C-alpha positions as a Python dict, from the first residue, in 0.01 Angstrom:
ca = {
    (1, 'M'): (0, 0, 0),
    (2, 'K'): (231, 157, 295),
    (3, 'S'): (157, 386, 504),
    (4, 'E'): (335, 798, 478),
    (5, 'S'): (218, 944, 772),
    (6, 'P'): (562, 1060, 961),
    (7, 'I'): (627, 831, 1248),
    (8, 'Y'): (979, 983, 1358),
    (9, 'R'): (885, 1359, 1505),
    (10, 'P'): (589, 1200, 1723),
    (11, 'M'): (790, 953, 1870),
    (12, 'L'): (1053, 1125, 1937),
    (13, 'W'): (883, 1371, 2101),
    (14, 'R'): (700, 1168, 2284),
    (15, 'A'): (1024, 1004, 2455),
    (16, 'L'): (1128, 1334, 2556),
    (17, 'Q'): (824, 1379, 2722),
    (18, 'T'): (819, 1023, 2885),
    (19, 'A'): (1184, 1066, 2982),
    (20, 'W'): (1100, 1425, 3102),
    (21, 'E'): (806, 1282, 3319),
    (22, 'H'): (985, 971, 3466),
    (23, 'K'): (1243, 1198, 3643),
    (24, 'E'): (1211, 915, 3979),
    (25, 'L'): (1370, 649, 3694),
    (26, 'W'): (1670, 883, 3617),
    (27, 'P'): (1929, 779, 3907),
    (28, 'F'): (1810, 392, 3753),
    (29, 'A'): (1893, 502, 3394),
    (30, 'V'): (2220, 652, 3471),
    (31, 'L'): (2345, 269, 3596),
    (32, 'A'): (2164, 120, 3324),
    (33, 'G'): (2334, 342, 3078),
    (34, 'L'): (2665, 146, 3191),
    (35, 'A'): (2521, -176, 2967),
    (36, 'G'): (2648, -2, 2646),
    (37, 'T'): (2306, -37, 2505),
    (38, 'G'): (2071, 199, 2313),
    (39, 'V'): (2267, 452, 2128),
    (40, 'V'): (2374, 245, 1837),
    (41, 'V'): (2581, 455, 1650),
    (42, 'N'): (2780, 587, 1986),
    (43, 'D'): (2841, 233, 2104),
    (44, 'L'): (2945, 99, 1750),
    (45, 'L'): (3212, 425, 1756),
    (46, 'Q'): (3341, 322, 2110),
    (47, 'Q'): (3361, -90, 2010),
    (48, 'A'): (3542, 22, 1621),
    (49, 'E'): (3751, 226, 1807),
    (50, 'I'): (3893, -73, 2023),
    (51, 'A'): (3863, -359, 1732),
    (52, 'L'): (3952, -181, 1420),
    (53, 'T'): (4254, 58, 1487),
    (54, 'P'): (4551, -110, 1434),
    (55, 'G'): (4832, -91, 1710),
    (56, 'I'): (4574, 74, 1959),
    (57, 'D'): (4615, 4, 2382),
    (58, 'V'): (4280, -118, 2434),
    (59, 'V'): (4319, -101, 2800),
    (60, 'N'): (4438, 257, 2793),
    (61, 'I'): (4122, 358, 2573),
    (62, 'I'): (3893, 151, 2842),
    (63, 'G'): (4084, 316, 3134),
    (64, 'G'): (4286, 556, 3114),
    (65, 'D'): (4512, 669, 3436),
    (66, 'F'): (4251, 397, 3622),
    (67, 'A'): (4436, 148, 3403),
    (68, 'T'): (4735, 241, 3479),
    (69, 'F'): (4642, 193, 3847),
    (70, 'I'): (4514, -95, 3778),
    (71, 'R'): (4828, -214, 3657),
    (72, 'S'): (5035, -100, 3889),
    (73, 'Y'): (4838, -267, 4200),
    (74, 'A'): (4846, -602, 4040),
    (75, 'G'): (5216, -534, 4042),
    (76, 'L'): (5205, -509, 4396),
    (77, 'V'): (4936, -798, 4437),
    (78, 'L'): (5165, -1045, 4231),
    (79, 'S'): (5468, -952, 4430),
    (80, 'S'): (5250, -971, 4753),
    (81, 'G'): (5203, -1349, 4838),
    (82, 'T'): (4924, -1609, 4774),
    (83, 'A'): (4725, -1545, 4985),
    (84, 'H'): (4664, -1162, 4874),
    (85, 'I'): (4646, -1312, 4503),
    (86, 'I'): (4352, -1512, 4582),
    (87, 'T'): (4194, -1258, 4812),
    (88, 'A'): (4193, -930, 4558),
    (89, 'T'): (4101, -1260, 4264),
    (90, 'L'): (3783, -1272, 4453),
    (91, 'G'): (3715, -902, 4583),
    (92, 'I'): (3750, -817, 4158),
    (93, 'C'): (3512, -1096, 4067),
    (94, 'A'): (3230, -977, 4400),
    (95, 'V'): (3282, -629, 4214),
    (96, 'I'): (3260, -753, 3870),
    (97, 'L'): (2914, -958, 3957),
    (98, 'G'): (2786, -725, 4187),
    (99, 'G'): (2812, -415, 3953),
    (100, 'S'): (2655, -644, 3652),
    (101, 'F'): (2378, -703, 3924),
    (102, 'I'): (2325, -351, 3962),
    (103, 'V'): (2313, -226, 3613),
    (104, 'T'): (2082, -532, 3471),
    (105, 'L'): (1876, -445, 3783),
    (106, 'C'): (1831, -66, 3641),
    (107, 'Q'): (1831, -224, 3291),
    (108, 'Q'): (1513, -432, 3387),
    (109, 'L'): (1376, -198, 3579),
    (110, 'L'): (1343, 82, 3292),
    (111, 'L'): (1268, -127, 3023),
    (112, 'V'): (968, -258, 3251),
    (113, 'A'): (879, 131, 3356),
    (114, 'M'): (903, 230, 2979),
    (115, 'H'): (713, -96, 2851),
    (116, 'R'): (407, 9, 3112),
    (117, 'S'): (433, 327, 3053),
    (118, 'V'): (382, 348, 2686),
    (119, 'H'): (63, 132, 2753),
    (120, 'R'): (-96, 278, 3031),
    (121, 'K'): (39, 603, 2989),
    (122, 'K'): (48, 651, 3369),
    (123, 'R'): (279, 717, 3625),
    (124, 'L'): (411, 443, 3785),
    (125, 'T'): (498, 383, 4192),
    (126, 'G'): (816, 232, 4362),
    (127, 'R'): (576, -88, 4443),
    (128, 'D'): (430, -134, 4116),
    (129, 'L'): (800, -125, 3903),
    (130, 'L'): (934, -378, 4220),
    (131, 'R'): (681, -572, 4195),
    (132, 'A'): (763, -658, 3801),
    (133, 'L'): (1100, -733, 3870),
    (134, 'H'): (1164, -1155, 3884),
    (135, 'H'): (1536, -1320, 3895),
    (136, 'H'): (1464, -1539, 3616),
    (137, 'H'): (1397, -1204, 3370),
    (138, 'F'): (1723, -1034, 3539),
    (139, 'L'): (1943, -1340, 3405),
    (140, 'R'): (1763, -1313, 3049),
    (141, 'I'): (1852, -960, 3045),
    (142, 'L'): (2184, -1028, 3141),
    (143, 'G'): (2243, -1313, 2913),
    (144, 'V'): (2139, -1075, 2633),
    (145, 'D'): (2384, -835, 2716),
    (146, 'L'): (2672, -1089, 2718),
    (147, 'L'): (2601, -1262, 2408),
    (148, 'F'): (2544, -947, 2199),
    (149, 'H'): (2843, -776, 2341),
    (150, 'V'): (3068, -1088, 2282),
    (151, 'A'): (2945, -1145, 1926),
    (152, 'I'): (2987, -779, 1858),
    (153, 'F'): (3348, -773, 1992),
    (154, 'I'): (3396, -1119, 1797),
    (155, 'V'): (3264, -930, 1486),
    (156, 'L'): (3487, -616, 1516),
    (157, 'G'): (3802, -806, 1612),
    (158, 'G'): (3781, -1053, 1378),
    (159, 'G'): (3726, -783, 1097),
    (160, 'G'): (4028, -560, 1276),
    (161, 'A'): (4230, -863, 1285),
    (162, 'L'): (4199, -932, 891),
    (163, 'I'): (4204, -546, 777),
    (164, 'R'): (4561, -553, 970),
    (165, 'E'): (4694, -827, 774),
    (166, 'L'): (4557, -666, 441),
    (167, 'P'): (4876, -488, 237),
    (168, 'T'): (4698, -140, 235),
    (169, 'N'): (5021, -2, 64),
    (170, 'I'): (4887, -103, -282),
    (171, 'P'): (4544, 23, -413),
    (172, 'A'): (4393, -328, -405),
    (173, 'G'): (4482, -380, -67),
    (174, 'G'): (4354, -71, 78),
    (175, 'A'): (4028, -82, -129),
    (176, 'T'): (3978, -440, 49),
    (177, 'A'): (4044, -293, 345),
    (178, 'I'): (3775, -35, 313),
    (179, 'L'): (3522, -305, 227),
    (180, 'L'): (3596, -539, 522),
    (181, 'A'): (3577, -245, 787),
    (182, 'A'): (3219, -144, 595),
    (183, 'A'): (3121, -451, 604),
    (184, 'T'): (3248, -535, 942),
    (185, 'L'): (3061, -199, 1086),
    (186, 'F'): (2759, -252, 935),
    (187, 'V'): (2711, -600, 1072),
    (188, 'A'): (2767, -498, 1449),
    (189, 'F'): (2565, -175, 1388),
    (190, 'V'): (2279, -460, 1303),
    (191, 'L'): (2353, -637, 1592),
    (192, 'N'): (2335, -371, 1812),
    (193, 'V'): (2027, -270, 1669),
    (194, 'I'): (1907, -637, 1711),
    (195, 'A'): (2020, -626, 2073),
    (196, 'M'): (1835, -360, 2165),
    (197, 'L'): (1515, -518, 2049),
    (198, 'T'): (1577, -851, 2187),
    (199, 'L'): (1630, -685, 2545),
    (200, 'I'): (1283, -515, 2516),
    (201, 'A'): (1139, -854, 2427),
    (202, 'V'): (1287, -1024, 2700),
    (203, 'G'): (1237, -754, 2933),
    (204, 'E'): (905, -619, 2874),
    (205, 'E'): (716, -976, 2712),
    (206, 'H'): (898, -1173, 2957),
    (207, 'V'): (1028, -1401, 2713),
    (208, 'S'): (1306, -1681, 2669),
    (209, 'I'): (1667, -1568, 2537),
    (210, 'L'): (1596, -1733, 2182),
    (211, 'D'): (1253, -1628, 2201),
    (212, 'G'): (1377, -1287, 2194),
    (213, 'I'): (1661, -1296, 1981),
    (214, 'R'): (1370, -1478, 1726),
    (215, 'E'): (1167, -1154, 1819),
    (216, 'G'): (1412, -882, 1779),
    (217, 'C'): (1529, -1018, 1434),
    (218, 'A'): (1155, -1057, 1337),
    (219, 'R'): (1095, -678, 1442),
    (220, 'F'): (1415, -539, 1227),
    (221, 'M'): (1373, -786, 943),
    (222, 'R'): (1025, -602, 920),
    (223, 'H'): (1138, -261, 849),
    (224, 'P'): (1507, -300, 857),
    (225, 'L'): (1535, 91, 682),
    (226, 'V'): (1298, 217, 1016),
    (227, 'A'): (1511, 71, 1251),
    (228, 'C'): (1818, 199, 1093),
    (229, 'E'): (1758, 525, 1048),
    (230, 'V'): (1570, 529, 1430),
    (231, 'A'): (1963, 431, 1547),
    (232, 'L'): (2108, 736, 1396),
    (233, 'L'): (1825, 977, 1484),
    (234, 'V'): (1869, 863, 1849),
    (235, 'F'): (2230, 920, 1790),
    (236, 'A'): (2187, 1252, 1669),
    (237, 'A'): (1949, 1363, 1987),
    (238, 'N'): (2180, 1236, 2210),
    (239, 'L'): (2477, 1437, 2019),
    (240, 'V'): (2237, 1718, 2057),
    (241, 'L'): (2187, 1644, 2437),
    (242, 'T'): (2575, 1620, 2525),
    (243, 'I'): (2629, 1945, 2355),
    (244, 'A'): (2377, 2102, 2561),
    (245, 'F'): (2504, 1906, 2867),
    (246, 'F'): (2831, 2102, 2828),
    (247, 'F'): (2689, 2420, 2810),
    (248, 'G'): (2533, 2319, 3087),
    (249, 'L'): (2803, 2274, 3289),
    (250, 'T'): (2976, 2588, 3162),
    (251, 'V'): (2684, 2764, 3275),
    (252, 'L'): (2757, 2633, 3628),
    (253, 'A'): (3135, 2646, 3607),
    (254, 'L'): (3130, 3037, 3536),
    (255, 'P'): (2983, 3153, 3874),
    (256, 'T'): (3124, 2899, 4058),
    (257, 'G'): (3504, 3002, 3947),
    (258, 'F'): (3425, 3372, 3978),
    (259, 'L'): (3339, 3312, 4364),
    (260, 'F'): (3603, 3101, 4366),
    (261, 'A'): (3861, 3397, 4248),
    (262, 'E'): (3694, 3610, 4464),
    (263, 'A'): (3726, 3415, 4753),
    (264, 'L'): (4084, 3330, 4673),
    (265, 'A'): (4151, 3693, 4628),
    (266, 'Q'): (4006, 3773, 5009),
    (267, 'G'): (4223, 3479, 5122),
    (268, 'S'): (3939, 3307, 5311),
    (269, 'L'): (4016, 2939, 5330),
    (270, 'G'): (3665, 2810, 5440),
    (271, 'I'): (3488, 2996, 5162),
    (272, 'M'): (3706, 2918, 4889),
    (273, 'I'): (3658, 2464, 5020),
    (274, 'G'): (3277, 2549, 5020),
    (275, 'I'): (3211, 2714, 4698),
    (276, 'A'): (3417, 2411, 4536),
    (277, 'L'): (3202, 2137, 4740),
    (278, 'I'): (2924, 2333, 4632),
    (279, 'G'): (2986, 2371, 4269),
    (280, 'T'): (3139, 2012, 4258),
    (281, 'F'): (2798, 1851, 4412),
    (282, 'A'): (2566, 2074, 4171),
    (283, 'A'): (2809, 1945, 3846),
    (284, 'M'): (2758, 1599, 3980),
    (285, 'V'): (2364, 1689, 4049),
    (286, 'F'): (2351, 1793, 3681),
    (287, 'T'): (2559, 1500, 3477),
    (288, 'V'): (2346, 1280, 3640),
    (289, 'C'): (2042, 1413, 3557),
    (290, 'M'): (2142, 1471, 3248),
    (291, 'A'): (2285, 1114, 3194),
    (292, 'G'): (1926, 928, 3349),
    (293, 'F'): (1743, 1182, 3127),
    (294, 'M'): (1952, 1047, 2799),
    (295, 'T'): (1911, 681, 2876),
    (296, 'T'): (1545, 720, 3008),
    (297, 'F'): (1491, 880, 2610),
    (298, 'T'): (1702, 598, 2456),
    (299, 'Y'): (1507, 301, 2593),
    (300, 'A'): (1152, 546, 2556),
    (301, 'V'): (1248, 560, 2175),
    (302, 'W'): (1318, 155, 2159),
    (303, 'T'): (1029, 91, 2276),
    (304, 'L'): (795, 303, 2103),
    (305, 'L'): (968, 190, 1797),
    (306, 'A'): (898, -167, 1883),
    (307, 'E'): (547, -118, 1943),
    (308, 'Y'): (563, 92, 1556),
    (309, 'L'): (691, -230, 1410),
    (310, 'D'): (408, -467, 1546),
    (311, 'R'): (174, -235, 1355),
    (312, 'A'): (64, -233, 997),
    (313, 'P'): (364, -151, 745),
    (314, 'F'): (464, 176, 705),
    (315, 'A'): (778, 368, 450),
    (316, 'S'): (1108, 477, 593),
    (317, 'R'): (1181, 808, 512),
    (318, 'F'): (1454, 688, 289),
    (319, 'H'): (1274, 493, 73),
    (320, 'H'): (1001, 838, 88),
    (321, 'H'): (1225, 1029, -30),
    (322, 'T'): (1375, 801, -299),
    (323, 'R'): (1047, 698, -425),
    (324, 'R'): (961, 1080, -441),
    (325, 'A'): (1292, 1172, -601),
    (326, 'L'): (1240, 900, -880),
    (327, 'S'): (901, 939, -941),
    (328, 'R'): (970, 1330, -1075),
}
């Protein structure tokens, strides 16, 4: 019979403690977060906004003003001759490859650190972490990231293309579009969850990509409701942390703005510049700390979940409350 003992509260609390204790990982976690894995619901909403919204400018959503700059720069490069085009292409490829290398390396570092923290419960030294980094593990993590990002893009992009072709001005077409969108989002949601479980298997257990996918699918299929509920809880927790982040930025901005206004009233340019630099630096440090803490917390939750999924069976909260309601 399945155990009814609660696991979510102690798991989330332990993940928060782990993220707080390992502050040395926060700078690496900020870069690992750029891979876009872990906060499943948030990642899915961003991907769905791009793929499922009709007539949307994908480039502007992703890049905004930076995308406009890139367009202008690309126009100048294309009109500058073959040599400039080749140089710019090589430079862009180098930046993409270098960025991918750094992000994936930070992912591997975070996965290894969380795995060891969960098992050994002791503080890790830099030498311990660097010793665990291997090029073939790095390539496997990069392969998992690319594979699942492409798969999710195909699912959402294909679903979005089909939805845009449906005649939504009639009831049957509108209902079909809603059902298709729901099915597409559900499949992408499951792929996101399996992707994180696969990354844990590849990064921590040092298995191949195919074996990691099998392990990720097996862990998900053991307790699919539990995995989905944890994904929703991680999203909710990160939403609360995001609200706390904006509140903290507001708290930092108030004295900075007050001091800047005082310096402006006195006409002291040097003090104004100093206050602006100090305020900007404080905001940057706070942003890095919060982003690093949130990403470390997310990876810690998924690492702990993988450990729970390998243990004795237990019931999801949805199953528990449904059975209680039916038994009354």
